[in-house]
Structure formats: C-alpha cells, structure tokens
VORO-107130 format. One record per atom (N, C-alpha, C): residue number from 1; residue in one letter; x, y, z. Coordinates in steps of 0.001 Angstrom, whole numbers, plus 500000, padded with zeros to 6 digits. Atoms other than C-alpha are relative to their C-alpha. Example, Ala and Ser with C-alpha at 12.3 -4.5 7.8 and 13.67 -1.06 7.14 Angstrom:
2
SEMI   n res      u      v      w
SEMI   1   a 500890 498810 500000
SEMI   1   a 512300 495500 507800
SEMI   1   a 500900 501200 500000
SEMI   2   s 499180 498810 499940
SEMI   2   s 513670 498940 507140
SEMI   2   s 499230 501090 500730
//
This chain:
130
SEMI   n res      u      v      w
SEMI   1   m 499884 500605 498465
SEMI   1   m 524399 114750 309700
SEMI   1   m 498667 500062 500743
SEMI   2   s 500939 499649 499225
SEMI   2   s 521117 116042 310822
SEMI   2   s 498998 499120 500404
SEMI   3   d 501112 500975 499843
SEMI   3   d 519111 112840 310489
SEMI   3   d 501089 498820 500666
SEMI   4   l 499109 501002 499668
SEMI   4   l 521950 110702 312788
SEMI   4   l 499582 498529 500130
SEMI   5   n 500829 501226 499903
SEMI   5   n 519227 108310 313793
SEMI   5   n 499087 499386 499323
SEMI   6   s 501064 500110 500411
SEMI   6   s 517175 107877 311224
SEMI   6   s 500131 498879 498788
SEMI   7   t 499694 500941 500842
SEMI   7   t 516782 104799 308553
SEMI   7   t 500702 499981 499098
SEMI   8   h 499322 499842 500920
SEMI   8   h 518835 106428 306122
SEMI   8   h 501878 499513 500327
SEMI   9   n 498408 500273 499695
SEMI   9   n 522288 105595 308094
SEMI   9   n 500513 498539 499451
SEMI  10   r 499453 501305 500559
SEMI  10   r 524324 102795 306377
SEMI  10   r 500931 499251 500813
SEMI  11   i 498829 500783 498785
SEMI  11   i 526706 102106 309360
SEMI  11   i 498991 499677 501156
SEMI  12   v 501135 500622 499131
SEMI  12   v 524542 100056 311575
SEMI  12   v 500997 499437 501133
SEMI  13   w 499024 500767 498776
SEMI  13   w 527736 098687 314120
SEMI  13   w 501185 500212 499820
SEMI  14   c 498889 499955 500032
SEMI  14   c 530740 098992 314727
SEMI  14   c 501106 499328 501110
SEMI  15   d 499187 500368 498873
SEMI  15   d 533816 097101 316589
SEMI  15   d 501074 500850 500086
SEMI  16   i 498974 499020 499589
SEMI  16   i 536313 099353 318370
SEMI  16   i 501354 499170 500517
SEMI  17   h 499311 500629 499820
SEMI  17   h 539318 097479 318602
SEMI  17   h 500947 500404 501187
SEMI  18   v 499904 499379 498619
SEMI  18   v 541074 097584 322311
SEMI  18   v 501158 499377 500353
SEMI  19   d 498678 501158 499226
SEMI  19   d 544482 096192 323822
SEMI  19   d 499440 499815 501397
SEMI  20   d 500484 500008 498341
SEMI  20   d 542805 096652 327327
SEMI  20   d 498841 500380 500173
SEMI  21   l 501735 499934 500173
SEMI  21   l 538958 095747 327285
SEMI  21   l 499682 500569 501817
SEMI  22   d 500582 499351 498285
SEMI  22   d 538660 096996 331436
SEMI  22   d 500295 501486 499534
SEMI  23   r 500506 498840 500243
SEMI  23   r 540108 100176 330403
SEMI  23   r 499694 500942 498870
SEMI  24   a 501281 499926 501225
SEMI  24   a 538338 100566 327459
SEMI  24   a 498711 500559 500255
SEMI  25   c 501680 499865 499713
SEMI  25   c 534952 100173 329072
SEMI  25   c 500262 501374 500985
SEMI  26   v 499929 499068 499189
SEMI  26   v 536356 102862 331809
SEMI  26   v 499934 501175 499324
SEMI  27   f 499890 498815 500736
SEMI  27   f 537080 105373 329122
SEMI  27   f 498908 500572 499269
SEMI  28   y 501038 499674 500940
SEMI  28   y 534063 105154 326867
SEMI  28   y 498726 500397 501122
SEMI  29   e 500921 499980 499044
SEMI  29   e 531892 104826 330153
SEMI  29   e 499975 501595 500597
SEMI  30   g 500403 498436 499389
SEMI  30   g 532984 108238 331353
SEMI  30   g 500219 501068 499019
SEMI  31   v 500053 499135 500862
SEMI  31   v 533830 110159 328031
SEMI  31   v 498130 499839 499358
SEMI  32   m 501238 500114 500730
SEMI  32   m 530219 108972 326573
SEMI  32   m 499142 500147 501245
SEMI  33   g 501293 499667 499295
SEMI  33   g 528072 108737 329775
SEMI  33   g 499102 498630 499607
SEMI  34   i 500470 500978 500102
SEMI  34   i 527191 105404 329069
SEMI  34   i 500337 498714 500571
SEMI  35   k 499511 501380 499269
SEMI  35   k 527659 101497 330239
SEMI  35   k 500600 499427 498912
SEMI  36   c 499461 501008 500603
SEMI  36   c 529566 099136 328705
SEMI  36   c 500273 498468 500459
SEMI  37   p 499660 501056 499122
SEMI  37   p 528930 095839 330356
SEMI  37   p 500879 499323 499014
SEMI  38   q 499263 500998 500508
SEMI  38   q 531451 093210 329488
SEMI  38   q 499102 498482 500129
SEMI  39   d 500697 500884 500215
SEMI  39   d 530123 089792 328189
SEMI  39   d 501003 498801 499322
SEMI  40   t 498973 501574 500592
SEMI  40   t 531671 086197 326866
SEMI  40   t 499294 499271 498751
SEMI  41   f 500610 501354 500860
SEMI  41   f 530883 084111 324141
SEMI  41   f 501305 498754 499463
SEMI  42   g 498982 501247 499599
SEMI  42   g 532896 081016 324621
SEMI  42   g 501146 500945 500538
SEMI  43   d 498226 499270 499275
SEMI  43   d 536457 082175 325443
SEMI  43   d 500064 501194 499655
SEMI  44   f 499581 498536 500778
SEMI  44   f 535928 085840 323460
SEMI  44   f 499562 500571 500913
SEMI  45   r 500463 498933 499025
SEMI  45   r 535438 088564 326058
SEMI  45   r 499688 501271 499211
SEMI  46   f 500218 498302 500528
SEMI  46   f 534065 091948 324665
SEMI  46   f 499070 500420 501031
SEMI  47   a 500644 498973 499327
SEMI  47   a 532005 094858 325807
SEMI  47   a 498731 500488 499149
SEMI  48   v 501238 499111 501020
SEMI  48   v 528489 096155 324233
SEMI  48   v 499869 501224 500288
SEMI  49   m 500237 498926 499868
SEMI  49   m 528376 099834 324119
SEMI  49   m 498533 500212 500288
SEMI  50   e 501701 499851 499388
SEMI  50   e 524674 100864 325867
SEMI  50   e 499785 500716 498774
SEMI  51   h 501153 498775 501266
SEMI  51   h 522275 102073 322611
SEMI  51   h 498988 499784 500387
SEMI  52   d 501392 499650 500063
SEMI  52   d 518776 102523 321962
SEMI  52   d 500099 498804 498642
SEMI  53   q 500600 500730 501530
SEMI  53   q 517320 100778 318959
SEMI  53   q 501057 500729 498859
SEMI  54   g 499104 498881 500961
SEMI  54   g 519666 101686 315680
SEMI  54   g 501248 499070 500172
SEMI  55   n 498587 500014 500045
SEMI  55   n 523164 101889 315574
SEMI  55   n 500954 499600 501474
SEMI  56   g 499266 500148 498968
SEMI  56   g 525632 100522 318174
SEMI  56   g 501367 499524 499865
SEMI  57   g 498465 500734 500299
SEMI  57   g 529123 098766 318632
SEMI  57   g 500352 499391 501256
SEMI  58   c 499126 500641 498533
SEMI  58   c 531364 096844 321053
SEMI  58   c 501490 500372 499840
SEMI  59   l 498253 499815 499495
SEMI  59   l 534922 097098 322648
SEMI  59   l 500346 498377 499812
SEMI  60   v 499567 501226 500311
SEMI  60   v 536527 094201 321004
SEMI  60   v 501607 499693 500442
SEMI  61   p 498890 499951 499910
SEMI  61   p 539823 093018 322610
SEMI  61   p 500922 499622 497934
SEMI  62   r 499159 500156 501170
SEMI  62   r 542366 093101 319494
SEMI  62   r 500680 498608 499876
SEMI  63   q 500032 501706 499823
SEMI  63   q 543262 089212 318390
SEMI  63   q 501476 500508 499174
SEMI  64   p 498758 500183 501070
SEMI  64   p 546962 088621 316748
SEMI  64   p 499432 500264 498883
SEMI  65   g 500316 499649 501278
SEMI  65   g 547086 089734 313220
SEMI  65   g 499379 501254 499821
SEMI  66   q 501004 498561 500248
SEMI  66   q 544664 092978 313406
SEMI  66   q 500711 501019 500295
SEMI  67   a 499616 498827 500388
SEMI  67   a 545806 096043 312576
SEMI  67   a 499867 500549 501515
SEMI  68   r 499576 499329 498600
SEMI  68   r 547079 098128 315725
SEMI  68   r 498983 501444 499335
SEMI  69   p 500562 498533 500472
SEMI  69   p 545211 101661 315893
SEMI  69   p 500907 500862 499530
SEMI  70   s 499247 499334 500420
SEMI  70   s 546447 104170 313936
SEMI  70   s 499011 501568 499539
SEMI  71   g 500776 498921 500249
SEMI  71   g 545562 107782 312973
SEMI  71   g 499473 499947 498443
SEMI  72   h 500637 499911 501704
SEMI  72   h 544692 106588 309408
SEMI  72   h 498815 499035 500046
SEMI  73   g 500868 500579 500351
SEMI  73   g 541869 105407 307975
SEMI  73   g 498402 500136 500328
SEMI  74   v 501213 499699 499904
SEMI  74   v 538008 105269 309014
SEMI  74   v 499816 500942 501107
SEMI  75   m 500505 498842 499122
SEMI  75   m 536818 108448 311390
SEMI  75   m 498643 499389 500280
SEMI  76   i 501783 500059 499127
SEMI  76   i 533736 107410 313939
SEMI  76   i 499705 500656 500747
SEMI  77   y 500456 499237 499496
SEMI  77   y 531740 109609 315065
SEMI  77   y 499031 499248 501414
SEMI  78   l 500978 500721 498558
SEMI  78   l 530205 109128 318605
SEMI  78   l 499218 501097 500678
SEMI  79   n 501397 499267 499363
SEMI  79   n 527063 110928 319994
SEMI  79   n 500254 500116 501154
SEMI  80   v 499934 499144 498584
SEMI  80   v 527791 113222 323162
SEMI  80   v 499002 501295 499736
SEMI  81   d 500895 498723 500185
SEMI  81   d 524678 115544 321909
SEMI  81   d 499911 500753 501265
SEMI  82   g 500396 498925 499145
SEMI  82   g 524269 118357 324403
SEMI  82   g 501078 500106 501325
SEMI  83   r 498800 500061 499081
SEMI  83   r 527607 117379 326282
SEMI  83   r 501137 500187 499657
SEMI  84   i 498686 500444 500566
SEMI  84   i 530460 117567 324147
SEMI  84   i 501307 500573 500941
SEMI  85   r 498920 499146 499213
SEMI  85   r 532352 120211 326294
SEMI  85   r 500379 499015 501396
SEMI  86   d 499540 501159 499008
SEMI  86   d 531960 117583 329301
SEMI  86   d 501044 498973 499487
SEMI  87   a 499513 501106 500385
SEMI  87   a 532722 114749 327257
SEMI  87   a 501904 499895 499708
SEMI  88   v 499053 499684 500486
SEMI  88   v 535831 116319 325958
SEMI  88   v 501347 500463 501374
SEMI  89   k 499224 500193 498864
SEMI  89   k 537216 117004 329628
SEMI  89   k 500105 498769 500406
SEMI  90   k 499672 501342 499641
SEMI  90   k 537050 113336 330301
SEMI  90   k 501083 499586 499206
SEMI  91   v 499326 500723 501236
SEMI  91   v 539039 112217 327425
SEMI  91   v 501323 499981 500546
SEMI  92   e 498876 500000 499324
SEMI  92   e 542467 113173 328743
SEMI  92   e 499687 499353 501569
SEMI  93   e 500017 500607 498334
SEMI  93   e 541308 112333 332738
SEMI  93   e 499878 498471 499785
SEMI  94   l 500036 501805 500284
SEMI  94   l 540725 108795 331040
SEMI  94   l 500953 499437 499224
SEMI  95   g 498412 500456 500608
SEMI  95   g 544215 108328 329439
SEMI  95   g 499276 500144 498561
SEMI  96   g 499724 499515 501782
SEMI  96   g 542961 109815 325797
SEMI  96   g 500978 500908 499692
SEMI  97   k 499097 499025 500067
SEMI  97   k 544395 112395 324129
SEMI  97   k 498801 501034 498924
SEMI  98   v 500913 498631 501205
SEMI  98   v 542280 115806 322408
SEMI  98   v 501021 500290 499036
SEMI  99   v 498871 499207 500789
SEMI  99   v 543831 116389 319116
SEMI  99   v 499422 501100 499567
SEMI 100   q 500683 498903 500157
SEMI 100   q 541338 119044 318222
SEMI 100   q 498733 500277 500686
SEMI 101   g 501371 499658 499195
SEMI 101   g 539012 120661 320431
SEMI 101   g 498554 500195 499436
SEMI 102   v 501350 499647 500708
SEMI 102   v 535422 121618 320055
SEMI 102   v 500234 501005 498765
SEMI 103   h 499855 499274 500771
SEMI 103   h 534903 123043 316790
SEMI 103   h 498698 499878 499092
SEMI 104   a 500902 500054 500544
SEMI 104   a 532302 124081 314432
SEMI 104   a 500194 498876 498745
SEMI 105   i 499798 500712 501730
SEMI 105   i 531375 121762 311006
SEMI 105   i 498789 500491 499410
SEMI 106   g 501018 499812 500884
SEMI 106   g 529216 123799 309285
SEMI 106   g 498596 499938 500430
SEMI 107   p 501326 500315 499208
SEMI 107   p 525297 123122 309795
SEMI 107   p 499640 498686 500621
SEMI 108   h 500536 501455 499226
SEMI 108   h 525729 119558 311220
SEMI 108   h 500582 500208 501201
SEMI 109   g 499771 499610 498544
SEMI 109   g 526834 121072 314640
SEMI 109   g 501330 499812 500305
SEMI 110   c 498538 499607 499390
SEMI 110   c 530420 120617 316319
SEMI 110   c 500489 498472 499971
SEMI 111   r 499354 501385 500243
SEMI 111   r 532814 117979 316318
SEMI 111   r 501382 500059 501305
SEMI 112   a 498519 499641 499057
SEMI 112   a 536071 117506 318815
SEMI 112   a 500585 498427 499615
SEMI 113   l 499411 501241 500357
SEMI 113   l 538624 114768 317324
SEMI 113   l 501011 499861 501110
SEMI 114   i 499454 500720 499159
SEMI 114   i 540179 112414 319739
SEMI 114   i 500583 498998 499608
SEMI 115   e 499384 501213 500164
SEMI 115   e 542539 109712 320416
SEMI 115   e 499447 498796 501128
SEMI 116   d 500553 499949 498506
SEMI 116   d 540725 107367 323130
SEMI 116   d 501049 499122 500610
SEMI 117   s 499146 500567 499012
SEMI 117   s 542465 105237 325465
SEMI 117   s 501229 498797 499563
SEMI 118   e 499480 500894 500571
SEMI 118   e 543668 102817 323160
SEMI 118   e 500520 500374 498887
SEMI 119   g 498925 499274 501037
SEMI 119   g 545278 105252 320629
SEMI 119   g 498652 499938 498599
SEMI 120   n 500903 500159 501505
SEMI 120   n 541908 104646 317898
SEMI 120   n 499634 501769 499733
SEMI 121   p 500185 498712 500799
SEMI 121   p 541036 108034 315949
SEMI 121   p 498744 500090 500090
SEMI 122   m 501555 499577 499865
SEMI 122   m 537417 109399 316984
SEMI 122   m 499791 501316 499858
SEMI 123   a 500447 498665 499780
SEMI 123   a 535361 112416 316753
SEMI 123   a 498544 499652 501077
SEMI 124   l 501106 500164 499051
SEMI 124   l 532879 113197 319290
SEMI 124   l 499214 501056 499169
SEMI 125   h 500662 499097 500710
SEMI 125   h 529768 114854 317958
SEMI 125   h 498750 500656 500487
SEMI 126   s 501321 499573 499007
SEMI 126   s 526841 117112 319226
SEMI 126   s 499625 501045 498736
SEMI 127   q 500656 498934 500507
SEMI 127   q 524375 119555 317557
SEMI 127   q 500617 500952 500320
SEMI 128   t 499780 498464 499577
SEMI 128   t 525182 122254 319884
SEMI 128   t 501612 499942 500540
SEMI 129   d 498444 500278 499484
SEMI 129   d 528770 122987 321192
SEMI 129   d 500076 499973 501818
SEMI 130   q 499959 499824 498556
SEMI 130   q 527619 122570 324979
SEMI 130   q 500120 498596 500351
//
C-alpha cells in the first residue's frame, strides 16, 4: 500500500451504491474532506467524488435488482492520509458506524473499518495514525 497512487494500481474506479444520494454526499464530503458534486446523464443522477489524476469514484443511486449494501464482499479503502482520526470522528456524526477504530496494519500504515451512511462497508486508510 505504500504506492497507493502509482501506475501499478489495478483498481481505477469505483461506484458506491447508495439509497439516498444527498445523504451520501453529505457523509463523504464530511468524512473525506472532499466535494461530491451531483450531475445527471439523461434521467440518471449521480455524484462524482472529487479526485486528482488517477483513481476516483462515484456515488450511484442503487437501481432495482442491485444488491443492497452488506458486510460481505469487497472492501474499498478510502484515502484520508494525515487526517484519519478526524475522519473517524465524522463517521458517526454523519450517520455512519465505526466498526473498528484506528489500528495499525503493519508497514502499510493504519486503517479504521466503517459503514457509510448507506450501510456499505469501507476502510479509511492513512500512512500515519493522525
């Protein structure tokens, strides 16, 4: 995980399914300290999570037939480098749940396991525990 933004990354984009787009935008903006501007494509509404070059993601309203958020499956790590403790404090304030607080993951920094405001499992990641 030491080269999170290198060209060796294989994950290039993620769609995070949400039931309430407005609520999810408030959650991710507060926890990650980013903007999530909403947009439309035809009748489809979504929000792009602010990012620089490289990896990014969208908040996408869950469509009929798509799986509901659960604690099973893929774990996405979100970068909150240098502000993980502040981000964890925001999780519950903004309707999420802290599953496991900040803890070391060997030479790869530290993480906190959370559920977002929609029930999606996520990990917040930082190289330091600050």
